[in-house]
N, C-alpha and C positions, 0 to 999 in steps of 0.2 A: 649807149645802145641806140641804134636807129629805129624809129617807129615804123612798123610794117604798113601803117595806114597812111600817114602824112609825110613820112621820110624825115621828120624832125630828128635831130641827133641828140636830143636831151630827153631823158626819162628818169623817173625816180623809182626805187625799189619799194614795193608795198609789202611784200611778204617773201620770205625765203624758207625753203624746206629741203632737207636731204632726201635723196631717193636712191634706188639701186644699191642698197646696203651701204650708203654713205659715199659712194663713188661719184655721185651726181648731185648737183644742187639745182633745184627748180626755183626760179625767181619770177614772181608776179610783178610786173612793172606797169607804170602809168606814164603816158606821154605828157610832157608839160605843155606841148603845143595844142594837141587836139583833145586831150583828156581821156582817150581810149586806153584800155588795158590790154596787155599781151603777156605771154609767158615765154621765158627763155630758159635754157638749160646750160649749165656749166660743168665741164669735166676737166680733170687734169690730164694732160697728154704725156705719156711716157714714150719717148722716141728712141728707136734703136738705130745705132750707127753701124751700118754694114761695112764689110771689109773694103768695098769699093768707095766708101765715103758717103754714099747715099743714106738718107734717113727715111724711116718709115715708122708708123705707130706700132707699139707693142701689140701682139695678137696672141691671145690664149689659144686660138685655133691652130696657129702655126706651131706652138709648143706641143700641143696634143698630137698634131700630125707627125712631128718629128719623133716624139717618144713612142707613138703607136707602132712605128716600124720596129723599134727595139723590143716591144712587148708582144710581137706576133707569136702565137702559140703559148703564151704565158697566161696564168690565171689572173689577169688584170682586166677590169671592166671599165666602161666609159666613165662611171662615177669616180673611180680612182684616178683616171687621167684628168678629169675636170678639177678634182681637188689638187692634184699635183700642179696643174697650170696656175691655179689660184695661189698656191703657196709660192710658186716662182715669181709671179707678179708682185705679191706682197713683199717678198724679200728684196726685189729690185726697187720697189717704191720706198722701202724702209731706209734706203741709203739717202733719200732726199734729192737725188739728181733727176733732172728733167730729160737728160740724154744718157743712154747707156750703150756701151760697145756690145756688139753681137757676141763677142767672146765671153762677156760677163753673163749673158743670158744662158749660154751653154754651161758655164760653171754653176750657175744657180739651179740648173736642172739636176745636176749630178747627185746632190745630197738627198733631196726628196725621192728621187728615182731609186737610189740605193735602199732606202727604207721600204719602198714599195715592192721591189723585186730585184734581187741581186744579179740574177741572170740578165735581165733587161738592162740593168746598170752596166754590166760588163760589156754587153753588146753596144750600148750607146757610147760608153767611154772609149771603146776600141775604135769607133769611127771618129768621135769628137777629138780624141787625143792622137789620132793617126798612128795606132799601133802598127809597127812594121815587122815585128818578129814574135816568135813564141815567147821569148824572154819578157817582152812587154806584157803579154797576158799573164805569165807566171808572176811577174812583179805585182801586178794589180790584184791577182788572186791572193798573194801573200799578204797584201795590205788588207784585203777583205777579211782574211782569217785572223789577222792580228787585232783588228778592231771591229768585232762583229756589230751589226746594226741591232737596234732594239728588238726588231721583229725576229731576227735570227737567234738572239739570246734566249727567247722563250722557246723557240724550236729546239735549240741546243739542249735545254734542260730536259725536254721530253725525250730526246734521243738518248741522252746520257742515262736517264732514268730507265728507259726500256733496255739499254745495254746492260746496266747493273742487274736488272731483273733477270735477263737472259743468263748472265754469269751465275747468279744465285741459283737459278733452276738447274743449270748444268752441273753445278757443284753438289747440289742436293741429290741429284739422280745418280751420282757415282757411288 
């Protein structure tokens, strides 16, 4: 690391500490030339390879902006979107790759979005997967019904329960 004071290219690490929930490492360094101390920060960079071949750093804000459009009019707040973008980044980093195709980012968004809101998931999937016909929507809806998400399973229980109560009430009133 080059010393910001004397431009010497040799320094030693005096102290290292994690910061920003472990995504950043702050290092206190001492220049071997002038003896002055300075602080540096290290982060791992996750690069996204776009379809054009260009690369750019991963951005949670871009994930949120893309998903927010699918969530318009849905009961999803900013905290939910922030958590979703964090989950997406964590899943991409878990693969251990420094560079990820943009297509993989979109795929990583689908599962947490489905758990968050199935209507928003369907909207996002329709654009992301280029649905061209009604059959594409019907196929995706059939998949949603075949394997309900955890959130929907709890809602399904309460709906089934209230349906059974309605049937019981109508039977007893006859």
